[in-house]
C-alpha positions as CSV (number, residue, x, y, z in Angstrom):
1,M,24.4,-14.9,-63.7
2,S,22.9,-14.1,-60.1
3,D,23.1,-16.3,-57.1
4,V,19.7,-16.9,-57.0
5,T,19.7,-18.3,-60.8
6,K,22.8,-20.9,-60.3
7,S,21.8,-24.8,-60.9
8,P,23.2,-27.0,-58.3
9,S,26.3,-27.7,-60.4
10,E,27.4,-24.5,-61.3
11,W,27.2,-23.8,-57.4
12,A,29.4,-26.8,-56.4
13,G,31.8,-25.8,-59.2
14,A,31.9,-22.2,-57.8
15,Q,31.9,-22.3,-54.2
16,G,30.9,-25.7,-52.7
17,P,27.5,-26.8,-52.3
18,H,24.5,-25.0,-52.6
19,P,22.8,-23.3,-49.2
20,D,19.7,-25.5,-49.7
21,T,20.9,-28.8,-50.4
22,V,20.9,-31.2,-47.3
23,L,24.6,-32.3,-46.5
24,D,23.2,-35.0,-44.1
25,P,20.2,-37.5,-44.2
26,P,17.3,-36.7,-41.8
27,L,17.2,-38.4,-38.8
28,S,14.6,-41.1,-38.4
29,G,14.3,-44.2,-36.7
30,D,16.6,-45.3,-34.5
31,S,18.9,-42.5,-35.1
32,F,16.4,-40.0,-34.3
33,L,16.2,-41.4,-30.3
34,A,19.6,-42.3,-30.1
35,P,21.5,-40.5,-27.4
36,G,24.3,-37.9,-28.4
37,P,27.4,-37.1,-26.7
38,D,25.2,-35.2,-23.8
39,G,23.0,-38.3,-23.2
40,E,20.2,-36.5,-25.2
41,A,18.1,-37.7,-28.1
42,Q,19.9,-37.1,-31.3
43,G,16.7,-36.3,-33.0
44,L,15.2,-33.7,-29.9
45,V,18.8,-31.4,-29.4
46,A,17.6,-27.9,-30.9
47,E,19.2,-26.4,-33.4
48,T,18.9,-22.5,-31.9
49,S,20.2,-23.6,-28.6
50,E,20.6,-20.8,-26.7
51,G,23.7,-22.1,-24.9
52,P,24.2,-21.5,-21.1
53,Q,20.6,-20.0,-20.8
54,E,19.1,-23.2,-21.5
55,L,18.0,-25.9,-18.7
56,A,19.9,-28.6,-18.7
57,R,19.2,-32.4,-17.3
58,R,20.1,-32.2,-13.6
59,A,23.4,-34.8,-14.2
60,L,25.2,-32.1,-16.7
61,T,24.3,-29.2,-14.0
62,D,26.7,-27.4,-12.1
63,P,25.5,-27.6,-8.1
64,G,25.1,-24.0,-7.6
65,E,23.2,-23.6,-10.9
66,L,21.4,-25.9,-9.8
67,R,20.3,-24.6,-6.5
68,R,19.2,-21.1,-8.4
69,E,17.3,-23.2,-10.9
70,V,15.4,-25.1,-8.1
71,G,14.8,-21.7,-6.2
72,A,17.5,-21.3,-3.8
73,V,18.2,-17.7,-3.1
74,L,19.7,-17.2,0.4
75,R,22.8,-17.4,1.0
76,L,24.8,-20.3,2.4
77,P,27.4,-20.0,5.6
78,E,30.9,-19.7,4.4
79,G,32.7,-23.3,4.2
80,V,29.6,-25.0,3.8
81,A,29.7,-27.0,0.4
82,I,26.5,-28.6,-1.2
83,D,26.0,-31.9,-2.9
84,P,23.8,-32.4,-5.8
85,A,22.4,-35.3,-3.9
86,D,20.7,-33.2,-1.7
87,I,18.3,-31.2,-4.0
88,D,15.3,-33.5,-4.7
89,V,17.0,-37.0,-3.7
90,E,13.9,-38.6,-5.2
91,Q,14.1,-37.1,-8.4
92,S,15.9,-38.5,-11.4
93,D,16.5,-37.6,-15.4
94,D,14.4,-40.6,-16.1
95,E,11.4,-39.7,-14.1
96,T,11.3,-36.0,-15.3
97,M,10.8,-33.8,-18.6
98,I,12.1,-30.6,-19.9
99,I,10.0,-28.6,-21.9
100,N,9.7,-25.1,-23.4
101,M,7.1,-22.4,-22.6
102,G,7.4,-19.4,-25.1
103,P,8.9,-17.5,-26.6
104,Q,6.1,-17.1,-28.5
105,H,3.5,-18.6,-25.6
106,P,0.9,-15.5,-25.7
107,S,1.0,-16.3,-21.6
108,T,4.1,-15.0,-21.4
109,H,3.4,-11.4,-22.2
110,G,6.0,-10.8,-25.2
111,V,9.3,-13.1,-26.2
112,L,9.7,-14.6,-23.1
113,R,10.9,-18.3,-23.3
114,L,10.5,-20.3,-20.0
115,M,12.1,-24.2,-19.7
116,L,10.1,-25.9,-16.9
117,E,11.2,-29.2,-15.6
118,L,8.3,-31.3,-14.9
119,D,7.4,-34.5,-12.9
120,G,4.0,-35.1,-13.8
121,E,1.9,-31.2,-13.9
122,T,4.6,-30.6,-10.9
123,V,7.2,-27.6,-11.7
124,L,10.3,-28.5,-10.3
125,R,13.0,-26.1,-12.1
126,T,12.7,-23.2,-14.4
127,K,14.7,-20.9,-16.3
128,P,13.8,-17.7,-17.8
129,V,15.5,-17.4,-21.4
130,I,15.5,-14.0,-22.9
131,G,17.1,-11.7,-25.7
132,Y,14.8,-12.8,-28.3
133,L,14.0,-8.9,-28.3
134,H,17.3,-7.2,-28.2
135,T,17.7,-4.0,-29.6
136,G,20.8,-2.4,-28.0
137,M,19.4,0.4,-26.7
138,E,22.2,1.5,-23.7
139,K,24.5,1.1,-26.4
140,T,22.5,3.4,-29.2
141,A,22.2,5.7,-26.3
142,E,26.0,6.2,-26.7
143,E,25.6,7.5,-30.2
144,L,22.4,10.1,-29.2
145,T,22.6,13.5,-28.2
146,Y,20.8,14.1,-24.8
147,V,18.2,16.0,-26.6
148,Q,17.5,12.4,-28.7
149,G,17.7,10.6,-25.9
150,S,14.3,10.3,-24.6
151,T,13.2,8.8,-28.2
152,N,15.2,5.7,-27.2
153,V,14.7,5.1,-24.0
154,T,11.0,5.7,-24.1
155,R,10.8,2.2,-26.2
156,M,11.9,0.2,-23.4
157,D,8.9,-0.3,-21.0
158,Y,6.6,0.4,-23.6
159,L,3.5,0.0,-21.0
160,A,4.9,3.0,-19.3
161,P,6.8,4.8,-21.2
162,L,6.8,8.0,-19.7
163,H,9.1,6.8,-16.8
164,N,11.5,5.5,-19.3
165,E,11.6,9.3,-20.5
166,L,11.4,10.6,-16.5
167,V,14.3,8.5,-15.3
168,L,16.3,9.5,-18.4
169,S,16.1,13.3,-17.8
170,L,16.1,13.2,-14.0
171,A,19.5,11.6,-14.5
172,V,20.2,14.2,-17.3
173,E,19.6,17.0,-15.0
174,A,21.6,15.9,-12.4
175,L,24.7,16.3,-14.4
176,L,23.7,19.7,-15.7
177,G,22.9,21.0,-11.8
178,V,19.6,22.7,-13.4
179,E,16.7,23.6,-10.8
180,M,13.5,23.3,-12.5
181,P,10.6,25.1,-12.6
182,P,7.6,23.7,-10.3
183,R,4.7,23.5,-12.6
184,S,7.2,21.3,-14.9
185,D,7.6,18.8,-11.8
186,W,3.7,18.5,-11.3
187,I,3.3,18.3,-15.1
188,R,5.5,15.2,-15.2
189,M,3.9,13.5,-12.2
190,L,0.8,14.1,-13.4
191,M,1.5,11.9,-16.4
192,V,3.5,9.5,-14.8
193,E,0.7,8.8,-12.2
194,L,-1.7,8.3,-15.2
195,N,1.1,6.3,-16.9
196,R,1.2,4.2,-13.8
197,V,-2.8,3.9,-13.7
198,S,-2.9,2.9,-17.7
199,S,-0.3,0.1,-17.0
200,H,-2.1,-1.2,-14.0
201,L,-5.4,-1.6,-16.0
202,M,-3.7,-3.5,-19.0
203,W,-2.2,-5.6,-16.2
204,M,-5.5,-6.1,-14.8
205,A,-6.8,-7.2,-18.3
206,T,-4.1,-9.5,-19.1
207,N,-3.9,-11.2,-15.8
208,G,-7.6,-11.7,-15.9
209,M,-7.4,-13.1,-19.5
210,D,-4.9,-15.4,-18.5
211,I,-6.8,-16.3,-15.2
212,G,-9.6,-16.9,-17.7
213,S,-11.9,-13.9,-17.4
214,T,-12.5,-12.8,-20.6
215,S,-14.8,-10.2,-19.6
216,M,-11.8,-8.2,-17.6
217,M,-9.6,-7.9,-20.7
218,I,-12.4,-5.6,-22.0
219,Y,-13.0,-3.6,-19.0
220,G,-9.1,-3.0,-18.9
221,F,-8.7,-2.0,-22.1
222,R,-12.1,0.0,-22.0
223,E,-10.4,2.6,-19.5
224,R,-7.5,2.5,-20.2
225,E,-8.1,3.9,-23.7
226,M,-9.7,6.8,-22.1
227,I,-6.1,8.1,-21.0
228,L,-4.1,7.0,-24.1
229,A,-7.0,9.3,-25.5
230,F,-5.7,12.1,-23.1
231,F,-2.2,11.0,-24.0
232,E,-2.2,11.4,-27.4
233,K,-3.8,15.2,-27.0
234,T,-1.2,16.4,-24.8
235,T,1.9,14.3,-26.8
236,G,0.3,13.7,-30.0
237,L,0.8,10.0,-29.5
238,R,-0.9,7.0,-27.4
239,M,2.8,5.5,-26.8
240,N,6.5,6.0,-27.3
241,H,5.4,9.8,-26.5
242,N,9.0,11.6,-26.5
243,F,7.0,14.1,-24.0
244,I,9.8,14.7,-20.7
245,R,12.7,15.7,-22.0
246,P,15.8,16.9,-20.5
247,G,15.1,20.3,-19.1
248,G,11.4,20.3,-18.8
249,S,8.2,18.6,-21.3
250,A,8.1,19.1,-24.9
251,A,5.1,21.3,-24.7
252,D,2.4,22.6,-21.8
253,L,-0.6,21.1,-20.9
254,P,-3.4,21.4,-23.3
255,D,-6.6,23.7,-22.7
256,G,-9.0,21.9,-20.8
257,W,-6.8,19.4,-19.3
258,E,-8.3,19.9,-15.7
259,D,-11.5,18.7,-17.2
260,D,-10.0,15.5,-19.3
261,V,-8.0,14.4,-16.1
262,T,-11.0,14.7,-13.6
263,I,-13.5,12.8,-15.8
264,I,-10.9,10.3,-15.9
265,C,-10.5,10.0,-12.4
266,D,-14.2,9.9,-11.8
267,T,-14.6,7.2,-14.3
268,V,-11.9,5.0,-13.4
269,L,-12.5,4.9,-9.7
270,P,-15.9,3.6,-9.2
271,R,-15.1,1.1,-12.1
272,T,-12.3,0.1,-9.9
273,D,-15.2,-1.2,-7.5
274,E,-16.6,-3.1,-10.0
275,Y,-13.6,-4.9,-11.1
276,D,-13.0,-6.1,-7.4
277,E,-16.8,-7.5,-7.1
278,L,-16.3,-9.2,-10.3
279,L,-12.7,-10.9,-9.4
280,T,-11.8,-10.7,-5.8
281,G,-15.1,-12.7,-4.5
282,Q,-14.7,-15.4,-7.6
283,P,-14.1,-18.6,-6.1
284,V,-12.1,-19.6,-9.5
285,F,-10.1,-16.5,-9.3
286,R,-9.2,-17.1,-5.3
287,Q,-8.6,-20.7,-5.7
288,R,-5.9,-19.8,-8.9
289,S,-4.6,-16.7,-6.7
290,E,-4.2,-17.7,-2.8
291,G,-1.5,-19.4,-2.1
292,I,0.0,-19.6,-5.4
293,G,3.7,-18.0,-6.1
294,R,4.3,-17.5,-2.9
295,I,7.6,-15.8,-1.8
296,S,8.9,-14.3,1.3
297,A,10.2,-10.9,1.8
298,E,13.8,-12.2,3.3
299,E,13.6,-14.1,-0.3
300,A,12.4,-11.3,-2.4
301,L,15.3,-8.6,-0.8
302,A,17.5,-11.3,-1.5
303,L,16.7,-11.2,-5.4
304,S,16.7,-7.4,-5.3
305,L,12.9,-7.9,-6.3
306,T,11.4,-4.4,-6.1
307,G,7.4,-3.1,-7.2
308,P,4.4,-4.9,-6.3
309,I,6.3,-7.9,-5.8
310,L,8.5,-6.4,-2.7
311,R,5.4,-5.0,-1.5
312,S,3.3,-8.2,-1.6
313,T,5.7,-9.7,1.0
314,G,4.7,-6.9,3.7
315,V,8.1,-4.7,3.0
316,P,6.5,-0.7,2.4
317,W,9.3,-0.3,0.1
318,D,8.3,2.4,-2.8
319,L,10.5,5.3,-3.9
320,R,8.1,7.6,-4.0
321,R,8.0,7.7,-0.3
322,S,11.2,6.2,0.7
323,M,13.4,8.2,-1.7
324,P,10.8,11.1,-3.0
325,Y,11.6,12.7,-6.0
326,L,9.6,15.4,-7.9
327,R,7.0,16.4,-5.5
328,Y,5.7,13.4,-4.3
329,D,7.0,14.4,-0.8
330,E,4.1,17.4,-1.1
331,V,1.0,14.8,-1.7
332,D,-0.7,12.7,0.0
333,F,-1.1,8.7,-0.2
334,D,-0.5,5.5,1.2
335,V,2.2,2.9,0.1
336,I,0.0,-0.4,-0.3
337,V,1.8,-3.6,1.0
338,G,0.6,-7.2,1.1
339,T,1.1,-10.3,3.9
340,Y,1.9,-13.9,2.1
341,G,3.7,-12.7,-1.1
342,D,1.3,-14.4,-3.3
343,N,-0.7,-14.2,-6.5
344,F,-3.7,-12.9,-4.6
345,D,-1.5,-10.4,-3.1
346,R,0.2,-8.8,-6.2
347,Y,-3.4,-8.4,-7.9
348,S,-4.7,-6.4,-4.6
349,I,-1.8,-4.1,-4.4
350,R,-2.1,-3.2,-8.3
351,L,-6.1,-2.9,-7.8
352,N,-5.2,-0.3,-4.8
353,E,-2.3,1.0,-6.5
354,I,-5.0,2.0,-9.1
355,R,-7.2,4.0,-6.2
356,E,-3.8,5.7,-4.9
357,S,-2.6,7.3,-8.1
358,I,-6.3,9.0,-8.8
359,R,-5.6,10.1,-5.4
360,I,-2.4,11.5,-6.1
361,I,-3.6,12.7,-9.5
362,R,-6.6,14.7,-7.9
363,Q,-4.2,16.7,-5.5
364,I,-1.6,17.3,-8.8
365,V,-5.1,18.7,-10.1
366,E,-5.8,21.2,-7.2
367,K,-1.9,22.0,-6.6
368,M,-0.8,22.6,-10.5
369,P,1.1,26.4,-10.3
370,A,1.6,27.9,-13.1
371,G,4.7,29.2,-14.7
372,D,7.3,27.8,-16.9
373,Y,7.1,24.2,-18.4
374,R,10.8,24.0,-18.9
375,V,13.7,25.5,-18.0
376,Q,14.7,28.8,-19.3
377,D,18.2,28.1,-20.2
378,K,19.3,29.1,-23.8
379,K,21.9,26.2,-23.6
380,V,19.5,23.1,-22.4
381,T,15.8,24.8,-24.1
382,P,15.1,25.5,-27.6
383,P,13.5,28.9,-28.0
384,P,9.9,28.9,-28.3
385,R,7.9,28.2,-31.6
386,G,6.8,31.5,-32.5
387,R,9.8,33.3,-32.3
388,I,11.3,31.3,-35.0
389,D,9.4,32.9,-37.6
390,E,10.4,36.5,-36.5
391,S,14.2,35.5,-35.0
392,M,17.5,34.6,-37.2
393,E,19.3,34.1,-33.4
394,A,16.5,31.9,-32.8
395,L,16.5,29.7,-36.0
396,I,19.9,29.3,-35.2
397,H,19.8,28.7,-31.6
398,H,16.9,25.8,-32.1
399,F,19.3,24.8,-35.4
400,K,22.2,24.1,-32.9
401,V,19.7,22.6,-30.0
402,F,18.3,19.9,-32.2
403,T,21.5,19.3,-34.4
404,E,24.3,19.6,-32.0
405,G,22.6,18.9,-28.8
406,F,23.9,20.5,-25.5
407,K,26.9,19.6,-23.8
408,V,26.6,18.0,-20.3
409,P,29.7,18.3,-17.5
410,E,31.7,15.2,-17.2
411,G,30.6,13.1,-14.2
412,E,28.5,10.2,-13.4
413,V,25.3,9.7,-11.9
414,Y,22.4,7.2,-10.7
415,V,18.7,8.3,-10.3
416,A,15.9,5.7,-9.3
417,V,12.0,6.4,-10.1
418,E,9.0,4.0,-8.9
419,S,7.6,2.5,-12.4
420,P,4.3,0.6,-12.3
421,R,7.2,-2.3,-11.7
422,G,9.4,-1.5,-9.4
423,E,12.8,0.6,-9.4
424,L,13.7,1.8,-13.0
425,G,17.1,3.6,-12.3
426,C,19.3,5.4,-15.3
427,Y,23.3,5.0,-14.4
428,L,24.6,8.0,-16.9
429,V,28.3,9.0,-17.1
430,A,29.0,12.1,-19.1
431,D,32.4,12.9,-20.8
432,G,31.5,16.6,-21.5
433,T,30.3,16.3,-25.3
434,P,26.6,16.1,-26.3
435,K,26.7,12.6,-26.2
436,A,26.4,9.7,-23.0
437,Y,29.7,8.0,-22.7
438,R,27.7,5.3,-21.0
439,M,24.4,4.7,-19.9
440,H,22.8,1.3,-18.1
441,I,19.2,1.3,-17.1
442,R,18.5,-1.0,-14.1
443,G,15.0,-2.7,-15.7
444,P,12.9,-4.0,-12.7
445,S,11.0,-6.2,-15.2
446,F,14.8,-7.8,-15.8
447,V,15.5,-8.2,-11.8
448,N,11.9,-9.4,-11.1
449,L,12.1,-12.7,-13.5
450,Q,14.8,-13.7,-11.2
451,G,11.7,-14.6,-9.1
452,L,10.5,-17.1,-11.2
453,P,12.1,-20.1,-10.5
454,L,11.2,-19.8,-6.5
455,M,7.4,-19.0,-7.1
456,M,6.8,-21.6,-9.4
457,R,8.7,-24.5,-7.5
458,G,6.7,-27.1,-6.3
459,G,3.4,-25.3,-8.2
460,L,1.4,-26.8,-11.3
461,L,2.2,-26.2,-14.6
462,A,-1.1,-24.4,-15.2
463,D,0.1,-22.1,-12.3
464,A,2.9,-21.3,-14.3
465,V,0.7,-18.9,-16.3
466,A,-0.6,-17.2,-13.2
467,V,2.7,-16.4,-11.6
468,C,4.2,-15.3,-15.0
469,S,1.7,-13.0,-15.2
470,T,1.8,-11.5,-11.5
471,V,5.2,-10.9,-11.9
472,D,4.2,-8.6,-15.0
473,P,7.5,-8.3,-17.1
474,V,7.8,-6.0,-20.1
475,M,10.3,-7.5,-22.5
476,G,11.2,-4.6,-24.1
477,E,12.5,-3.5,-20.9
478,V,13.8,-7.1,-20.1
479,D,16.4,-7.5,-23.5
480,R,16.4,-3.5,-23.9
């Protein structure tokens, strides 16, 4: 007899109580609100506790942790101790309430859970709780060949998959020591800049919805669809492309790509002026953006924040300009910076970065050279598709590359690129085999979430949605 069909008495005789048997009576009445060992009401203690990640009552929180939760990020001088009583001395646990926002909340942009301590509608402490989407991509990379690696990392930041593929490919190529053909670099630049535009359009759409503009949601998706259609034509897929690979790209650009890209630029650029008119001068949008979620340059640097969040504080740090890779030193563009580090600055930066990316894309169309789209090194690159039907050696070569992979010399390297969310880095350790010994990704979304406690402190609960939106976290990259 199967376990499913056993009666409760048979279960009890065989292996203890049935899994569906309630062992303890449910908490009710006075016992529901009776304090447990930690002072919390017994009936309110979650069965799915995330342990130290969760926000605890002030009386049970370590002073250093309490400082971080209220947004203190700058280092104290040596020898100076902090007294918990110095932090929000007027507030006690009896006057505040801890609530959850997420992980199923639509405005947290995925499975992000925020624990908020509120005094009325004012946010006092914030703690992001992550890990609900954990897929173990860095560990998976140890069991995949370098040829297969792009299929793994492309799914991290699923709004900017080409940047994920690019940073892994650059790291592998740095260890291989291969010199890339010029056309390969320009194709990669074209694809990642289009990807930056599509990612920022998605952000414009969702941020508009978060702040109350349903029109922006429609417009943002409308323009993004043009770019995804071009991606599908070029790579075969709308997302998770596996197009940028170590040694070049999976294929050359399709016939007529110049016309397709020009139409995208000619369409999206004037539409940014429409977004500007729709949102920038709108009184409700300004009130929910200006002065909300402020952060200083000193605080952003202390937290290692990058991307539009850091640039909104006035720091002109963009890896395309500060540490050029590919051919970014051969194109002309401006690094957009803000002044106040608030929601409005972060919105303005992303809107103008769409314009700057279109400016870069137009230059790429003019400067695209002829030549190979991947390195002609037989150890790295499979043979052309047409030769497989003609040559047994080409067939064997193709089979070996895609089954065994290629060997990468021993060494370690860190490579970083500027993704739409900030510095996306790949630390790679090779041991001379076709598989990585270790891989670690520096995800900008993961690091940027550190800024939430600081940006939300003292704001209203309604502003928490807007602040979280302007951080632009992608949980696939946070949890990896």
